[in-house]
Biopython code that builds the backbone (N, CA, C, O; Angstrom):
import numpy as np
from Bio.PDB.StructureBuilder import StructureBuilder

atoms = [
    (1, "MET", "N", (-6.885, 9.304, 15.138)),
    (1, "MET", "CA", (-6.624, 8.395, 14.029)),
    (1, "MET", "C", (-5.995, 9.193, 12.883)),
    (1, "MET", "O", (-6.453, 10.288, 12.555)),
    (2, "THR", "N", (-4.953, 8.638, 12.285)),
    (2, "THR", "CA", (-4.292, 9.307, 11.170)),
    (2, "THR", "C", (-5.090, 9.085, 9.883)),
    (2, "THR", "O", (-5.961, 8.216, 9.822)),
    (3, "ILE", "N", (-4.787, 9.869, 8.871)),
    (3, "ILE", "CA", (-5.477, 9.708, 7.592)),
    (3, "ILE", "C", (-5.237, 8.311, 7.005)),
    (3, "ILE", "O", (-6.195, 7.677, 6.561)),
    (4, "PRO", "N", (-3.987, 7.805, 6.987)),
    (4, "PRO", "CA", (-3.827, 6.432, 6.492)),
    (4, "PRO", "C", (-4.673, 5.413, 7.274)),
    (4, "PRO", "O", (-5.224, 4.483, 6.685)),
    (5, "GLU", "N", (-4.773, 5.586, 8.578)),
    (5, "GLU", "CA", (-5.599, 4.671, 9.378)),
    (5, "GLU", "C", (-7.075, 4.798, 8.993)),
    (5, "GLU", "O", (-7.789, 3.798, 8.916)),
    (6, "GLU", "N", (-7.526, 6.028, 8.752)),
    (6, "GLU", "CA", (-8.915, 6.229, 8.341)),
    (6, "GLU", "C", (-9.187, 5.578, 6.995)),
    (6, "GLU", "O", (-10.220, 4.936, 6.809)),
    (7, "VAL", "N", (-8.265, 5.742, 6.060)),
    (7, "VAL", "CA", (-8.428, 5.133, 4.738)),
    (7, "VAL", "C", (-8.452, 3.617, 4.864)),
    (7, "VAL", "O", (-9.300, 2.956, 4.264)),
    (8, "TYR", "N", (-7.526, 3.064, 5.640)),
    (8, "TYR", "CA", (-7.476, 1.614, 5.847)),
    (8, "TYR", "C", (-8.816, 1.128, 6.422)),
    (8, "TYR", "O", (-9.370, 0.136, 5.949)),
    (9, "GLN", "N", (-9.331, 1.821, 7.435)),
    (9, "GLN", "CA", (-10.589, 1.421, 8.062)),
    (9, "GLN", "C", (-11.759, 1.499, 7.084)),
    (9, "GLN", "O", (-12.654, 0.655, 7.110)),
    (10, "GLU", "N", (-11.747, 2.511, 6.226)),
    (10, "GLU", "CA", (-12.813, 2.633, 5.233)),
    (10, "GLU", "C", (-12.744, 1.474, 4.234)),
    (10, "GLU", "O", (-13.773, 0.921, 3.844)),
    (11, "ILE", "N", (-11.534, 1.114, 3.827)),
    (11, "ILE", "CA", (-11.354, -0.026, 2.920)),
    (11, "ILE", "C", (-11.808, -1.318, 3.603)),
    (11, "ILE", "O", (-12.493, -2.133, 2.985)),
    (12, "LEU", "N", (-11.441, -1.508, 4.847)),
    (12, "LEU", "CA", (-11.863, -2.687, 5.607)),
    (12, "LEU", "C", (-13.387, -2.747, 5.706)),
    (12, "LEU", "O", (-13.985, -3.811, 5.545)),
    (13, "ASP", "N", (-14.002, -1.607, 5.969)),
    (13, "ASP", "CA", (-15.464, -1.551, 6.046)),
    (13, "ASP", "C", (-16.094, -1.915, 4.702)),
    (13, "ASP", "O", (-17.109, -2.610, 4.652)),
    (14, "ARG", "N", (-15.488, -1.442, 3.622)),
    (14, "ARG", "CA", (-16.034, -1.736, 2.292)),
    (14, "ARG", "C", (-15.916, -3.233, 1.980)),
    (14, "ARG", "O", (-16.786, -3.799, 1.318)),
    (15, "LYS", "N", (-14.853, -3.864, 2.450)),
    (15, "LYS", "CA", (-14.726, -5.317, 2.239)),
    (15, "LYS", "C", (-15.820, -6.057, 3.004)),
    (15, "LYS", "O", (-16.422, -7.001, 2.493)),
    (16, "ASN", "N", (-16.065, -5.618, 4.229)),
    (16, "ASN", "CA", (-17.064, -6.272, 5.072)),
    (16, "ASN", "C", (-18.488, -5.892, 4.709)),
    (16, "ASN", "O", (-19.424, -6.644, 4.981)),
    (17, "ASN", "N", (-18.655, -4.721, 4.094)),
    (17, "ASN", "CA", (-19.979, -4.207, 3.720)),
    (17, "ASN", "C", (-19.917, -3.654, 2.302)),
    (17, "ASN", "O", (-19.891, -2.439, 2.109)),
    (18, "PRO", "N", (-19.893, -4.549, 1.304)),
    (18, "PRO", "CA", (-19.776, -4.084, -0.081)),
    (18, "PRO", "C", (-20.889, -3.113, -0.445)),
    (18, "PRO", "O", (-22.023, -3.219, 0.023)),
    (19, "LYS", "N", (-20.523, -2.169, -1.296)),
    (19, "LYS", "CA", (-21.486, -1.158, -1.733)),
    (19, "LYS", "C", (-21.493, -1.135, -3.256)),
    (19, "LYS", "O", (-20.444, -1.021, -3.889)),
    (20, "GLU", "N", (-22.665, -1.242, -3.830)),
    (20, "GLU", "CA", (-22.797, -1.233, -5.274)),
    (20, "GLU", "C", (-22.242, 0.074, -5.848)),
    (20, "GLU", "O", (-22.536, 1.160, -5.348)),
    (21, "GLY", "N", (-21.442, -0.050, -6.898)),
    (21, "GLY", "CA", (-20.867, 1.116, -7.545)),
    (21, "GLY", "C", (-19.560, 1.587, -6.933)),
    (21, "GLY", "O", (-18.944, 2.522, -7.443)),
    (22, "SER", "N", (-19.126, 0.958, -5.849)),
    (22, "SER", "CA", (-17.886, 1.331, -5.179)),
    (22, "SER", "C", (-16.698, 0.677, -5.878)),
    (22, "SER", "O", (-16.710, -0.526, -6.138)),
    (23, "TYR", "N", (-15.674, 1.470, -6.181)),
    (23, "TYR", "CA", (-14.460, 0.939, -6.796)),
    (23, "TYR", "C", (-13.776, -0.053, -5.860)),
    (23, "TYR", "O", (-13.269, -1.081, -6.310)),
    (24, "THR", "N", (-13.758, 0.246, -4.575)),
    (24, "THR", "CA", (-13.137, -0.646, -3.601)),
    (24, "THR", "C", (-13.863, -1.982, -3.565)),
    (24, "THR", "O", (-13.229, -3.037, -3.559)),
    (25, "SER", "N", (-15.178, -1.941, -3.541)),
    (25, "SER", "CA", (-15.959, -3.181, -3.573)),
    (25, "SER", "C", (-15.677, -3.959, -4.853)),
    (25, "SER", "O", (-15.580, -5.185, -4.826)),
    (26, "TYR", "N", (-15.547, -3.252, -5.970)),
    (26, "TYR", "CA", (-15.231, -3.876, -7.249)),
    (26, "TYR", "C", (-13.905, -4.639, -7.165)),
    (26, "TYR", "O", (-13.808, -5.779, -7.621)),
    (27, "LEU", "N", (-12.890, -4.005, -6.580)),
    (27, "LEU", "CA", (-11.595, -4.670, -6.460)),
    (27, "LEU", "C", (-11.710, -5.957, -5.641)),
    (27, "LEU", "O", (-11.171, -6.994, -6.030)),
    (28, "PHE", "N", (-12.405, -5.891, -4.518)),
    (28, "PHE", "CA", (-12.574, -7.096, -3.697)),
    (28, "PHE", "C", (-13.373, -8.166, -4.436)),
    (28, "PHE", "O", (-13.082, -9.357, -4.319)),
    (29, "GLU", "N", (-14.366, -7.744, -5.185)),
    (29, "GLU", "CA", (-15.174, -8.691, -5.954)),
    (29, "GLU", "C", (-14.324, -9.402, -7.015)),
    (29, "GLU", "O", (-14.489, -10.601, -7.239)),
    (30, "LYS", "N", (-13.429, -8.673, -7.658)),
    (30, "LYS", "CA", (-12.586, -9.257, -8.711)),
    (30, "LYS", "C", (-11.483, -10.140, -8.136)),
    (30, "LYS", "O", (-11.007, -11.054, -8.810)),
    (31, "GLY", "N", (-11.075, -9.875, -6.901)),
    (31, "GLY", "CA", (-10.151, -10.777, -6.234)),
    (31, "GLY", "C", (-8.690, -10.366, -6.270)),
    (31, "GLY", "O", (-8.323, -9.298, -6.760)),
    (32, "LEU", "N", (-7.876, -11.260, -5.730)),
    (32, "LEU", "CA", (-6.459, -10.987, -5.510)),
    (32, "LEU", "C", (-5.703, -10.646, -6.786)),
    (32, "LEU", "O", (-4.889, -9.722, -6.788)),
    (33, "ASP", "N", (-5.953, -11.369, -7.868)),
    (33, "ASP", "CA", (-5.216, -11.103, -9.100)),
    (33, "ASP", "C", (-5.436, -9.665, -9.585)),
    (33, "ASP", "O", (-4.488, -9.004, -10.010)),
    (34, "LYS", "N", (-6.666, -9.184, -9.523)),
    (34, "LYS", "CA", (-6.966, -7.807, -9.946)),
    (34, "LYS", "C", (-6.270, -6.812, -9.015)),
    (34, "LYS", "O", (-5.704, -5.821, -9.477)),
    (35, "ILE", "N", (-6.311, -7.070, -7.726)),
    (35, "ILE", "CA", (-5.671, -6.181, -6.755)),
    (35, "ILE", "C", (-4.164, -6.134, -7.000)),
    (35, "ILE", "O", (-3.570, -5.057, -6.997)),
    (36, "LEU", "N", (-3.551, -7.284, -7.211)),
    (36, "LEU", "CA", (-2.111, -7.340, -7.473)),
    (36, "LEU", "C", (-1.756, -6.602, -8.763)),
    (36, "LEU", "O", (-0.742, -5.906, -8.824)),
    (37, "LYS", "N", (-2.578, -6.750, -9.778)),
    (37, "LYS", "CA", (-2.351, -6.040, -11.038)),
    (37, "LYS", "C", (-2.361, -4.532, -10.809)),
    (37, "LYS", "O", (-1.509, -3.816, -11.334)),
    (38, "LYS", "N", (-3.317, -4.054, -10.031)),
    (38, "LYS", "CA", (-3.405, -2.621, -9.749)),
    (38, "LYS", "C", (-2.217, -2.136, -8.931)),
    (38, "LYS", "O", (-1.710, -1.042, -9.180)),
    (39, "VAL", "N", (-1.764, -2.917, -7.965)),
    (39, "VAL", "CA", (-0.589, -2.536, -7.176)),
    (39, "VAL", "C", (0.617, -2.407, -8.104)),
    (39, "VAL", "O", (1.383, -1.449, -7.997)),
    (40, "GLY", "N", (0.788, -3.355, -9.004)),
    (40, "GLY", "CA", (1.893, -3.303, -9.951)),
    (40, "GLY", "C", (1.813, -2.088, -10.867)),
    (40, "GLY", "O", (2.817, -1.414, -11.099)),
    (41, "GLU", "N", (0.632, -1.813, -11.381)),
    (41, "GLU", "CA", (0.444, -0.652, -12.260)),
    (41, "GLU", "C", (0.770, 0.634, -11.519)),
    (41, "GLU", "O", (1.469, 1.503, -12.040)),
    (42, "GLU", "N", (0.264, 0.747, -10.308)),
    (42, "GLU", "CA", (0.478, 1.976, -9.541)),
    (42, "GLU", "C", (1.947, 2.139, -9.145)),
    (42, "GLU", "O", (2.458, 3.259, -9.124)),
    (43, "ALA", "N", (2.623, 1.046, -8.835)),
    (43, "ALA", "CA", (4.048, 1.123, -8.505)),
    (43, "ALA", "C", (4.837, 1.650, -9.701)),
    (43, "ALA", "O", (5.730, 2.484, -9.551)),
    (44, "THR", "N", (4.499, 1.157, -10.875)),
    (44, "THR", "CA", (5.155, 1.639, -12.098)),
    (44, "THR", "C", (4.878, 3.116, -12.316)),
    (44, "THR", "O", (5.774, 3.866, -12.701)),
    (45, "GLU", "N", (3.656, 3.536, -12.076)),
    (45, "GLU", "CA", (3.297, 4.947, -12.246)),
    (45, "GLU", "C", (4.049, 5.842, -11.257)),
    (45, "GLU", "O", (4.382, 6.980, -11.585)),
    (46, "VAL", "N", (4.316, 5.339, -10.058)),
    (46, "VAL", "CA", (5.115, 6.102, -9.091)),
    (46, "VAL", "C", (6.527, 6.292, -9.623)),
    (46, "VAL", "O", (7.086, 7.384, -9.528)),
    (47, "VAL", "N", (7.100, 5.245, -10.177)),
    (47, "VAL", "CA", (8.459, 5.332, -10.722)),
    (47, "VAL", "C", (8.513, 6.363, -11.847)),
    (47, "VAL", "O", (9.426, 7.188, -11.895)),
    (48, "ILE", "N", (7.546, 6.315, -12.739)),
    (48, "ILE", "CA", (7.505, 7.279, -13.841)),
    (48, "ILE", "C", (7.297, 8.694, -13.317)),
    (48, "ILE", "O", (7.957, 9.629, -13.771)),
    (49, "ALA", "N", (6.389, 8.853, -12.370)),
    (49, "ALA", "CA", (6.102, 10.173, -11.803)),
    (49, "ALA", "C", (7.320, 10.771, -11.112)),
    (49, "ALA", "O", (7.500, 11.989, -11.113)),
    (50, "ALA", "N", (8.150, 9.930, -10.526)),
    (50, "ALA", "CA", (9.346, 10.417, -9.837)),
    (50, "ALA", "C", (10.305, 11.099, -10.807)),
    (50, "ALA", "O", (11.120, 11.927, -10.398)),
    (51, "LYS", "N", (10.211, 10.761, -12.067)),
    (51, "LYS", "CA", (11.042, 11.386, -13.087)),
    (51, "LYS", "C", (10.415, 12.683, -13.593)),
    (51, "LYS", "O", (11.063, 13.443, -14.314)),
    (52, "ASN", "N", (9.178, 12.939, -13.227)),
    (52, "ASN", "CA", (8.462, 14.112, -13.717)),
    (52, "ASN", "C", (8.387, 15.180, -12.632)),
    (52, "ASN", "O", (9.410, 15.728, -12.223)),
    (53, "ASP", "N", (7.182, 15.471, -12.171)),
    (53, "ASP", "CA", (7.069, 16.549, -11.184)),
    (53, "ASP", "C", (6.504, 16.054, -9.859)),
    (53, "ASP", "O", (5.915, 14.976, -9.778)),
    (54, "GLN", "N", (6.695, 16.855, -8.837)),
    (54, "GLN", "CA", (6.330, 16.469, -7.479)),
    (54, "GLN", "C", (4.828, 16.268, -7.313)),
    (54, "GLN", "O", (4.404, 15.372, -6.583)),
    (55, "THR", "N", (4.026, 17.082, -7.973)),
    (55, "THR", "CA", (2.572, 16.950, -7.853)),
    (55, "THR", "C", (2.110, 15.584, -8.358)),
    (55, "THR", "O", (1.273, 14.929, -7.738)),
    (56, "GLU", "N", (2.665, 15.173, -9.479)),
    (56, "GLU", "CA", (2.324, 13.861, -10.032)),
    (56, "GLU", "C", (2.814, 12.746, -9.115)),
    (56, "GLU", "O", (2.118, 11.749, -8.928)),
    (57, "LEU", "N", (3.990, 12.903, -8.551)),
    (57, "LEU", "CA", (4.534, 11.906, -7.630)),
    (57, "LEU", "C", (3.636, 11.747, -6.407)),
    (57, "LEU", "O", (3.368, 10.628, -5.968)),
    (58, "ILE", "N", (3.176, 12.857, -5.865)),
    (58, "ILE", "CA", (2.282, 12.811, -4.701)),
    (58, "ILE", "C", (0.986, 12.091, -5.054)),
    (58, "ILE", "O", (0.513, 11.249, -4.290)),
    (59, "SER", "N", (0.418, 12.416, -6.195)),
    (59, "SER", "CA", (-0.832, 11.798, -6.628)),
    (59, "SER", "C", (-0.671, 10.296, -6.845)),
    (59, "SER", "O", (-1.491, 9.505, -6.378)),
    (60, "GLU", "N", (0.377, 9.910, -7.549)),
    (60, "GLU", "CA", (0.588, 8.494, -7.840)),
    (60, "GLU", "C", (0.950, 7.704, -6.583)),
    (60, "GLU", "O", (0.564, 6.543, -6.447)),
    (61, "THR", "N", (1.685, 8.325, -5.671)),
    (61, "THR", "CA", (2.007, 7.660, -4.407)),
    (61, "THR", "C", (0.738, 7.418, -3.603)),
    (61, "THR", "O", (0.583, 6.366, -2.982)),
    (62, "SER", "N", (-0.166, 8.384, -3.614)),
    (62, "SER", "CA", (-1.449, 8.204, -2.926)),
    (62, "SER", "C", (-2.225, 7.046, -3.531)),
    (62, "SER", "O", (-2.821, 6.251, -2.804)),
    (63, "ASP", "N", (-2.224, 6.945, -4.859)),
    (63, "ASP", "CA", (-2.893, 5.816, -5.527)),
    (63, "ASP", "C", (-2.262, 4.487, -5.121)),
    (63, "ASP", "O", (-2.961, 3.512, -4.844)),
    (64, "LEU", "N", (-0.934, 4.464, -5.091)),
    (64, "LEU", "CA", (-0.239, 3.225, -4.716)),
    (64, "LEU", "C", (-0.558, 2.829, -3.284)),
    (64, "LEU", "O", (-0.841, 1.663, -3.010)),
    (65, "LEU", "N", (-0.513, 3.788, -2.373)),
    (65, "LEU", "CA", (-0.818, 3.474, -0.973)),
    (65, "LEU", "C", (-2.239, 2.946, -0.824)),
    (65, "LEU", "O", (-2.468, 1.992, -0.081)),
    (66, "TYR", "N", (-3.189, 3.551, -1.516)),
    (66, "TYR", "CA", (-4.572, 3.069, -1.475)),
    (66, "TYR", "C", (-4.629, 1.602, -1.917)),
    (66, "TYR", "O", (-5.221, 0.768, -1.232)),
    (67, "HIS", "N", (-4.017, 1.295, -3.054)),
    (67, "HIS", "CA", (-4.068, -0.072, -3.563)),
    (67, "HIS", "C", (-3.299, -1.041, -2.666)),
    (67, "HIS", "O", (-3.690, -2.200, -2.534)),
    (68, "LEU", "N", (-2.216, -0.581, -2.052)),
    (68, "LEU", "CA", (-1.519, -1.418, -1.071)),
    (68, "LEU", "C", (-2.416, -1.712, 0.127)),
    (68, "LEU", "O", (-2.421, -2.830, 0.641)),
    (69, "PHE", "N", (-3.168, -0.716, 0.569)),
    (69, "PHE", "CA", (-4.093, -0.927, 1.686)),
    (69, "PHE", "C", (-5.167, -1.937, 1.298)),
    (69, "PHE", "O", (-5.541, -2.782, 2.112)),
    (70, "VAL", "N", (-5.671, -1.860, 0.063)),
    (70, "VAL", "CA", (-6.648, -2.848, -0.404)),
    (70, "VAL", "C", (-6.022, -4.241, -0.340)),
    (70, "VAL", "O", (-6.662, -5.190, 0.112)),
    (71, "LEU", "N", (-4.781, -4.362, -0.787)),
    (71, "LEU", "CA", (-4.078, -5.645, -0.731)),
    (71, "LEU", "C", (-3.920, -6.139, 0.705)),
    (71, "LEU", "O", (-4.159, -7.312, 0.991)),
    (72, "LEU", "N", (-3.520, -5.249, 1.601)),
    (72, "LEU", "CA", (-3.361, -5.633, 3.005)),
    (72, "LEU", "C", (-4.670, -6.137, 3.591)),
    (72, "LEU", "O", (-4.700, -7.162, 4.272)),
    (73, "VAL", "N", (-5.757, -5.409, 3.324)),
    (73, "VAL", "CA", (-7.067, -5.838, 3.830)),
    (73, "VAL", "C", (-7.439, -7.192, 3.237)),
    (73, "VAL", "O", (-7.914, -8.075, 3.950)),
    (74, "GLU", "N", (-7.227, -7.355, 1.945)),
    (74, "GLU", "CA", (-7.546, -8.628, 1.279)),
    (74, "GLU", "C", (-6.795, -9.791, 1.923)),
    (74, "GLU", "O", (-7.342, -10.883, 2.074)),
    (75, "LYS", "N", (-5.543, -9.553, 2.301)),
    (75, "LYS", "CA", (-4.709, -10.606, 2.878)),
    (75, "LYS", "C", (-4.792, -10.673, 4.405)),
    (75, "LYS", "O", (-4.140, -11.519, 5.018)),
    (76, "GLY", "N", (-5.583, -9.798, 5.024)),
    (76, "GLY", "CA", (-5.763, -9.843, 6.467)),
    (76, "GLY", "C", (-4.597, -9.285, 7.268)),
    (76, "GLY", "O", (-4.403, -9.654, 8.426)),
    (77, "VAL", "N", (-3.824, -8.400, 6.660)),
    (77, "VAL", "CA", (-2.692, -7.769, 7.337)),
    (77, "VAL", "C", (-3.143, -6.412, 7.870)),
    (77, "VAL", "O", (-3.727, -5.614, 7.138)),
    (78, "THR", "N", (-2.870, -6.156, 9.138)),
    (78, "THR", "CA", (-3.295, -4.894, 9.749)),
    (78, "THR", "C", (-2.186, -3.845, 9.680)),
    (78, "THR", "O", (-1.010, -4.171, 9.513)),
    (79, "LEU", "N", (-2.582, -2.592, 9.809)),
    (79, "LEU", "CA", (-1.592, -1.517, 9.872)),
    (79, "LEU", "C", (-0.749, -1.651, 11.139)),
    (79, "LEU", "O", (0.427, -1.290, 11.132)),
    (80, "ASP", "N", (-1.324, -2.159, 12.214)),
    (80, "ASP", "CA", (-0.545, -2.386, 13.434)),
    (80, "ASP", "C", (0.603, -3.359, 13.171)),
    (80, "ASP", "O", (1.709, -3.161, 13.675)),
    (81, "GLU", "N", (0.353, -4.398, 12.393)),
    (81, "GLU", "CA", (1.411, -5.349, 12.061)),
    (81, "GLU", "C", (2.514, -4.683, 11.238)),
    (81, "GLU", "O", (3.697, -4.957, 11.444)),
    (82, "ILE", "N", (2.131, -3.821, 10.319)),
    (82, "ILE", "CA", (3.119, -3.090, 9.513)),
    (82, "ILE", "C", (3.907, -2.140, 10.408)),
    (82, "ILE", "O", (5.131, -2.055, 10.303)),
    (83, "ASN", "N", (3.211, -1.430, 11.282)),
    (83, "ASN", "CA", (3.884, -0.511, 12.208)),
    (83, "ASN", "C", (4.871, -1.252, 13.109)),
    (83, "ASN", "O", (5.978, -0.769, 13.344)),
    (84, "GLN", "N", (4.478, -2.408, 13.607)),
    (84, "GLN", "CA", (5.368, -3.202, 14.465)),
    (84, "GLN", "C", (6.615, -3.633, 13.702)),
    (84, "GLN", "O", (7.725, -3.574, 14.231)),
    (85, "GLU", "N", (6.432, -4.064, 12.467)),
    (85, "GLU", "CA", (7.576, -4.492, 11.647)),
    (85, "GLU", "C", (8.521, -3.323, 11.378)),
    (85, "GLU", "O", (9.741, -3.468, 11.466)),
    (86, "MET", "N", (7.956, -2.180, 11.055)),
    (86, "MET", "CA", (8.789, -1.012, 10.782)),
    (86, "MET", "C", (9.510, -0.552, 12.044)),
    (86, "MET", "O", (10.685, -0.187, 11.993)),
    (87, "ALA", "N", (8.809, -0.570, 13.178)),
    (87, "ALA", "CA", (9.427, -0.171, 14.444)),
    (87, "ALA", "C", (10.582, -1.099, 14.802)),
    (87, "ALA", "O", (11.597, -0.660, 15.343)),
    (88, "ALA", "N", (10.422, -2.383, 14.497)),
    (88, "ALA", "CA", (11.479, -3.350, 14.800)),
    (88, "ALA", "C", (12.725, -3.112, 13.950)),
    (88, "ALA", "O", (13.819, -3.540, 14.318)),
    (89, "ARG", "N", (12.566, -2.441, 12.829)),
    (89, "ARG", "CA", (13.694, -2.193, 11.917)),
    (89, "ARG", "C", (14.462, -0.916, 12.235)),
    (89, "ARG", "O", (15.581, -0.730, 11.757)),
    (90, "ILE", "N", (13.880, -0.052, 13.023)),
    (90, "ILE", "CA", (14.535, 1.225, 13.309)),
    (90, "ILE", "C", (15.893, 0.985, 13.944)),
    (90, "ILE", "O", (16.013, 0.316, 14.971)),
    (91, "GLY", "N", (16.916, 1.547, 13.307)),
    (91, "GLY", "CA", (18.257, 1.460, 13.852)),
    (91, "GLY", "C", (18.983, 0.157, 13.623)),
    (91, "GLY", "O", (20.138, 0.022, 14.026)),
    (92, "LYS", "N", (18.343, -0.807, 12.987)),
    (92, "LYS", "CA", (19.003, -2.087, 12.727)),
    (92, "LYS", "C", (19.707, -2.035, 11.380)),
    (92, "LYS", "O", (19.291, -1.320, 10.469)),
    (93, "LYS", "N", (20.760, -2.795, 11.277)),
    (93, "LYS", "CA", (21.459, -2.919, 10.000)),
    (93, "LYS", "C", (20.939, -4.157, 9.284)),
    (93, "LYS", "O", (20.524, -5.130, 9.914)),
    (94, "SER", "N", (20.968, -4.102, 7.981)),
    (94, "SER", "CA", (20.470, -5.209, 7.182)),
    (94, "SER", "C", (21.481, -5.557, 6.099)),
    (94, "SER", "O", (22.151, -4.680, 5.554)),
    (95, "ARG", "N", (21.581, -6.838, 5.795)),
    (95, "ARG", "CA", (22.428, -7.274, 4.691)),
    (95, "ARG", "C", (21.628, -7.125, 3.404)),
    (95, "ARG", "O", (20.453, -7.486, 3.350)),
    (96, "ILE", "N", (22.266, -6.593, 2.375)),
    (96, "ILE", "CA", (21.602, -6.504, 1.084)),
    (96, "ILE", "C", (22.340, -7.370, 0.086)),
    (96, "ILE", "O", (23.398, -7.918, 0.396)),
    (97, "HIS", "N", (21.793, -7.498, -1.103)),
    (97, "HIS", "CA", (22.295, -8.476, -2.062)),
    (97, "HIS", "C", (23.779, -8.344, -2.398)),
    (97, "HIS", "O", (24.413, -9.348, -2.724)),
    (98, "ASP", "N", (24.349, -7.156, -2.332)),
    (98, "ASP", "CA", (25.766, -7.044, -2.674)),
    (98, "ASP", "C", (26.670, -7.123, -1.446)),
    (98, "ASP", "O", (27.847, -6.769, -1.509)),
    (99, "ARG", "N", (26.118, -7.584, -0.343)),
    (99, "ARG", "CA", (26.861, -7.838, 0.899)),
    (99, "ARG", "C", (27.285, -6.577, 1.642)),
    (99, "ARG", "O", (28.033, -6.664, 2.617)),
    (100, "LYS", "N", (26.830, -5.418, 1.208)),
    (100, "LYS", "CA", (27.098, -4.207, 1.962)),
    (100, "LYS", "C", (25.996, -4.053, 3.006)),
    (100, "LYS", "O", (24.897, -4.577, 2.824)),
    (101, "THR", "N", (26.274, -3.349, 4.082)),
    (101, "THR", "CA", (25.235, -3.120, 5.068)),
    (101, "THR", "C", (24.687, -1.713, 4.890)),
    (101, "THR", "O", (25.394, -0.797, 4.469)),
    (102, "ILE", "N", (23.432, -1.568, 5.216)),
    (102, "ILE", "CA", (22.768, -0.262, 5.149)),
    (102, "ILE", "C", (21.893, -0.093, 6.372)),
    (102, "ILE", "O", (21.497, -1.067, 7.013)),
    (103, "GLU", "N", (21.601, 1.141, 6.684)),
    (103, "GLU", "CA", (20.592, 1.412, 7.708)),
    (103, "GLU", "C", (19.245, 1.278, 7.044)),
    (103, "GLU", "O", (18.987, 1.927, 6.030)),
    (104, "GLU", "N", (18.380, 0.449, 7.597)),
    (104, "GLU", "CA", (17.065, 0.282, 6.987)),
    (104, "GLU", "C", (16.206, 1.523, 7.187)),
    (104, "GLU", "O", (15.475, 1.947, 6.293)),
    (105, "TYR", "N", (16.310, 2.078, 8.354)),
    (105, "TYR", "CA", (15.522, 3.283, 8.636)),
    (105, "TYR", "C", (16.353, 4.187, 9.490)),
    (105, "TYR", "O", (15.904, 5.272, 9.862)),
]
sb = StructureBuilder()
sb.init_structure("model")
sb.init_model(0)
sb.init_chain("A")
sb.init_seg("    ")
for serial, (resi, resn, name, xyz) in enumerate(atoms, 1):
    if name == "N":
        sb.init_residue(resn, " ", resi, " ")
    sb.init_atom(name, np.array(xyz, "f"), 0.0, 1.0, " ", f" {name:<3s}", serial, name[0])
structure = sb.get_structure()
């Protein structure tokens, strides 16, 4: 099992078995709006960190991925579903808003 898979499983376990004092349990208790707010905040912090140094970027990206995993668990989306979607995109071309094509992956 990869580290992202382990983190996802731990988050899933926390949703199914809330633990008092757990930040993850707190997020699930507060609900989707709180989770979405945190995802937005962390995404912004990643953008800012990208302008600064690599250590900060790594830290903020880890925070964003954690909060994205909380969102996925909340919405019932599995990592397998994400992996399947990403695998389906490998080597495919996609239309983007300005009508140019790009390689997605």
